[in-house]
N, C-alpha and C positions, 0 to 999 in steps of 0.2 A: 504492499498498499504506499502512494506518495506520503510524502512528512508535509505538511506545510507550514508556513510559520502564520500566526494571527494575530492580529492589531487591534485592540479596544480602545479607543481612546474615548475616556470621558472626562471634558474640558472645567476649569477650576477658575478662571482669569486673576494673577497678580504679580509679582518681582525678580532674579536674578539668579540660576546657576543647578547643579544636580547632586544632591544628597541621594544615594544610594544607601536602602534599610538595612534590615536585620538578614539572619541567612535564610538560602533556599530551604525551602519548607516543604516540598515536593520535587518528584521527579517529573518530565513533562509527561504529556500526556498524547498518545495521538487518538488528533482529532478524529473529526468522519473525513471522506473525500469530500461532500458536498459542503465542510465550514467555509465559510467567509476568509477572505484572506486577512482584512481589515475592517474595524465596527469603531463608531466613530459616536459616544456620547455626550452630548452636549448644548450648547442655547445659542445664537443667533450668530456666536463667533466661528461655530462651527458647521452651521448649516448650511447646504448648498439649493434650501426650496425657501428661504425668507426673501431672496430679493436683492439680496448683497454678496453673493459668491455663485464660483461654478466650480465645476471638475476641471476645464481647462482654458479658465482667464481668457475665453476670445471677446465676449460680451462685458461684464461685470469682472473683476478681480476672479483670481483662483483661488481657494479655499486654502488654508494654511498646512491643513491634512495632508493636501494632495503631493504637495512638496514633499512631504518625512515619507509617504505612500514609495512615489519614484524613485527618492533615492533608491531606498530599499529593493526597486525592483516588482511592487505591487503597481499594478495602475488601477489609479484611480477611480475610473469607473469598477472595479473588484471591492472597493471598501461599502460595508454594510453602513446606514447614518442612522443614527436616532437623536438626533439634536433638534431643538425646538426652544423657539425664539422664547424670554422671559423668564426660562424655568434657570431651576439653581438645585443645590441640594437640598433646599427643605422647603424651596418655594417653588410652587407649581407653574406660575407664571400667566400668562395669557396672549397668545401671538397677533391679539387684535389689539392690544396693547389699554386694554380695559383694565378698569380697576379693579374688575375679578378676576379669581383666579382657580378655577377650573381644573387645569390643565396638570398634567403628571410631573412632577418632580424627579430627580435622580433618585431617591430612595424606592418609589413606586416601576423602575425599570430593572430590579436586579432580576428578574426572569432572562430579560432578554442576554448579559450576562452569563446565566447559565446556559441560554439554549446558545450560547454561539459558543462556549468552552475554548476560549483563547489562548493563545501560547504566550500571547504579552496582552497587556491590558492596559491603557494611558487614558485616566480621569482630566477632562477640563470641562471650571462652572463658572466660577468669580464673582463678577459684579454682582450679579442676580441674589447672589448668596446673601445681602444685604435688607431683604424683604424675609415678612414674613403673613402669612395668611392670619386675618383675623377670625375669630370663632364666628362672625358673621361671614365670611369668607370673602374678605376685601382684602386687599394689599396696604400692608402697612410698613413701614421699615423696624427693623427687629432690635431688642438691645444689642449690646457688645455680647452680653453672655449667649444670648440667643443664638447669633451671630458662630459663635467659638462651638455652642453644643451641637448646631443642625450641623455643621463640618465633619466634625467629629463620630456624630451618632451615623451618619452617612459613610466615610471609610471606614467605621467598625463595622459597618454590615457590607463593604464591601468586600472588608480582608476573609470575612468570614465565609462570604461566598466563592472566595479564590481559594480557600481551605476547600469547599466543599468540592469543586470540580478539579481538584489537584494541579492549582495553578501556584506556583513558588511566587511568595507574597514581594520579591523584589523584584518581579516582572510587571508588578503593577506600576504603571507611574502616575504620576499626580501633577498635575499643571494647573498654573493661572494666568491665562491672559490678560492684561487690566491696562487702559488707556489712565488716560492724567486727570478724572473728574474721579468724587470722592475718594480720596486719598486717603483719608484716617479712616475710613471702612479697611481698605486696601493693608492697611496696617496692623489690620485687628483679624482681617481672615486671612492672611497671607501668613501669616507666622503662626495662629492656628492649623492650617494646614500645615504647615511642615511638623509643627509640633504633632500631630497626631495621627503624620504618614512615619516620621520615625521613630514613634513607641507601636506601633502596630510594623515594623519593619520594611512598609512600602518604598518605592524613591519617587524622591520629591525632586519635582526639574522647578529649581527657579528662573525663573525668566524677566526680564529687566519692563520694567514700566514702558507704554510703548509711548511714545514721542507725538504730541501734536501734530509733527511733519510728519510722520506716519501713519494717520487714521484720519477716518471721514469725520466723524463725532465726539471725540475723545474718547470713545469706546472701540469701537470698531477698527482696525487695522486697514489702511487704503491698499490700491494697488501694489505701493512699495512697500509697505506694511505686510502683509501677510507673509512676503519672502524674505523682510527681514525679522519676522517672528520664527518662520521654520526655521530658521538658520541658527538663532538662536537655540531651539530647543536641540537641534541635532547637536549643537558644538558643544552645549553642554551637558548630554547623556547618550546612554550607552542603546539607543530606542532602535537606533538604525542597524547596527550591530547584531542586535537581538530577533529582531525581523532579518537579515540575512544569513544569521546562523543560530539558530534556538539555544547551542549550546556552548554559546562562546562565553569569553569573560573578560571581555574589554572594559574597562572601564572611563570614563570622564577625564579629562585634563582639570591639571590643577587648578585652584582658582584665585590664587593671591602669588604676587612678589612682592619681599620687604625689602627695603633699603635702610639699611643700618646707621641712618645718619641721626644725630641726635639731636632733637628741637625741644629743647627742653621748657621754653617759654617760663623762665622765673621759677617753675616747679621743686627745684633741686634745693633753694631755701625754704618750701615747704613739705616737702612731701613727708613727713610726718606729721604734718597738722590735720588735725578733721576737717575737713569743708563741708557743709552740709550735714552733719552728722554720721558723715559715712565712717570706714576704716582710718585709724592714725598711721596709715603705711600705703607706699607705693601701690598703686592698684588704678584700675582703667574709670572705675567709679570717680574715684577722690582726683583722679588728672582732670576725666572730663568738667567734676564739677568747680575745680579749684580754675582750668580755662574759660569756662562760661564765667564766674563770676567774676572775673578781672576784666570781663569783657562786658558789665550790668549786664549778667543774664541771666540774672539768678530764678530759678525757679527749684523749690523742695519736693522732691519726686517723694510723696509722701505715699508707705504704706510697702516701696520700692527693697528690697532687701538681697536682691541679686542685681545685676547688668542687665539681666532677660526679661527683669520684671519692671525699668524702668522706663520703656516707650509707654506704655497702660499708666502709667503714675505721669509720669508728665503731661499726656493729653490730655489729662483730668484736671491737671494743676494748672494751666494756662500755654503749652508749649503747642504749637500745632503741626501736621504732616507737611509738609512743602513738594512738590511737584521739580522745582527747579534750586535743586542745593547750590549753595553758595557758601564760601571761606567762614568758619565760625558754626556752622550750622553742627547738630548732634548727627552723627553716623549710629545707626542702632540694627542689634542682630540679636534676637528673642534666644536660638543657640551659639555659643561658640563656634566663629568660623575656623577652620581646617587651621591648626597649630596652636591654637590659642586657649587654653584653659578655662575650667567653670562655668560658671550658668549665664550664658549670654556676654555679651561684649555692647561697648560706647565707645565713641570715639570721634575726634574735632576733625571736621570736613574742611580740607583745604583746595582741592578742586573735584570736581564730581563732572562726567561724562555719562553719556548713553549705558555703554558696557563697563566703565572702571570707575574708581571711587578713591582718589587719595588723601590718605586721613594721616593724625597724628596722631598717637596712642601709647599706653602702657601695657607692656606685656612681659609677663615674670622679673615684673621690677624693672624693664630696661625703657625710658622714653625713645621712641622711634618716630619715623617717616615710614608709611606703609601703604602701597598701591592695592585696591582689591579689585576681584574682577570676576565673571563666569559664577561659577556655584558659591561662591565667596563675597558677593556684594552684601552689601545693608541692605537691612528687608525693609528698610524705612529712614529718612531723614526728616529729623525734628528742627523745627525753627524756634528757641523763646526768644520772645520780645526785649528790645535792651528798655531798661530803664533808670531811671534817676539818682540811684544810690538810696532809696528810702528804703525803712526795714519791709520784711513783709512775712507773712507766715498763715496760720489758720487756729481759730482757737474751734476746737475740737468737741470737749467734752466737759462737761460739768457735773459733780454728785455731790450732794449734802450728806456730809459726814456728821454733821449734826445741827439743832438750830443756831449756833452760833458760828459754824464751820464749814466751808465749801471747799470742794476742791475742782481746779480747773487742770485739765492737760492740753496739750497741742502741741506746733511748733512753732518758731519765733527764727529769724536771720537777718541780721542788718546786710543787706546784698554789697557794698564794699566796703565790708569788715570781715570778709568772709571765713574767719578763724574766728569767729566770736558767736554767739545765740547775740541777743537783742532785749535789754532790760522791758519790763512789760508794766505798764498801766492797768492797773486794775479798780472795775470800778461795779460795787453792789448796790442796786436798789430794790425797793420794798413801797410800792406806792410812789408816795412825793418823798418819802425819807431816803438818806443814801445811808446803808447798812455799810460800807466800806470803800474807799477809795487811797487805794495802798500804790507804791511802785517796788517791783519785785525783781533783784537783781537776777541776770540770764548766766547760765551756769553751762548750759549744752541747746544745743538746737531746738532737740522735742521738751516742753518742759513739763512737768508733773510737782506743781503745787498748793498749797492748802493758802486759806484766809480767812483771816478771822472776822465774826460780824460781831457789830453790836447793836443795840434792840431793837432784835427780828425777832418776829413774830412768826407762830405757823402758817403758811401759807405759801403762797408762790413770788418768789424774786427772779430781778431778772438779772445777772453779769455779762459785764461789756467787758472789752479787754482791748489794749492797741501795744502796738511794738514801739519800743521809743527808738529814735536817731542815734546813735552813736554821737558821743560830742566831735565836734572837729570832721566829721564826713557830710557826704552828699545827700539832699533828698531833705524829705518832709521830716518835719520835727516829731511826730506821732502818726502810723497809721493804724487803723480801726480795723481788726482780723477777727471781729465776731463777736456776736451777744446768743446766748441762750438761760432758758429759762430753768429754774429748776425750785422745786417744793420743798420746803424747810418742814422738817416733822415739828 
């Protein structure tokens, strides 16, 4: 019986290289003689029936996966396609653009995978994964948690189907095409896809954001963009090799070239000083915090315990995702790139291009300049607005210790005095009476203090907190960082 390679493409749409997953879990199975050579599951970026792309590019741009198939010696006409406009992993979409969502999400197409029994499976979804269906069947924007859950749930189900049909998980490729719109959601869905793929032993293909010059509408690649996108996929993965030689062991090219040039930027004098409450030792996050603060771009990433969690924390506290990174922006990886230890990584952008990024970073205690490309491109670029040197912070919680004492927690820092916290002004009111008005010295970036009250009664009180500017530094004398109600016993 003739042995044939089968490719299934399920499209995810995001950002730059391939990260091959866990060990092969099963031997290749002999597909039936009538098995299709290639199958594609995706959205409008992968469809040849939505009026955007064709198989041969004669009247409209050639669909991106046709270049991949033809490179592997598979005629595009032999590809079986299940790609529907507006659909995603959790969202069914509507090909007519209506606000309802009756169509099939990727999770409802798993039987197609079982029927095809591919020897290589590629998944492509992406921008449509920002949506959800409400209880009334109306399209709405999903929360970040729902976006991550939708991606993870689908890929988990897909991995189980791969096991069921004897497909090694490492031959399931997950990729995310994405243009320049909704870049914040791209920074949520892309890392979620990568984390889930790695955990499940799938192969994640990181693709650069499709630039506007190669896109027709900031979402779909144009005639130049489809070839550009296909080339990025083929250059960053073993997909074509797996189609040509199902038993091959080729690997993607390395993605980072490092120059050992020191770019200390004054960090040597402060490398053992804690910045933004981070570790008082030379490390990637401490270095990034130091460089950002010197440029008056301070934002404390509350809740971020590792570099991998910095992205979400910064986006939640004033930072924005940018599609046009420039010098001084933050490059972020939710998972550490090759050769960098730890959980995730951050660095400062020097220059960024379509397919590479130059950054300054600290790795293993060494400050250096590096160029990342391909599989190791940053997953997002974050911009933190310049401030005037005023203090910043957040009053997070208040608790009644007793009727005469309350405890407050939060964080505060003076943005141009990065090696210290900020003094606090705390005022507690109950009706028209002032129970406390006191200044607290700052010893750390996070604060956990108690404030004594005079003349308090049982009932509700209001606690207001300001961060105070350091003497002789730039910015406003005091900045309000929050108020909270507390019920006194």
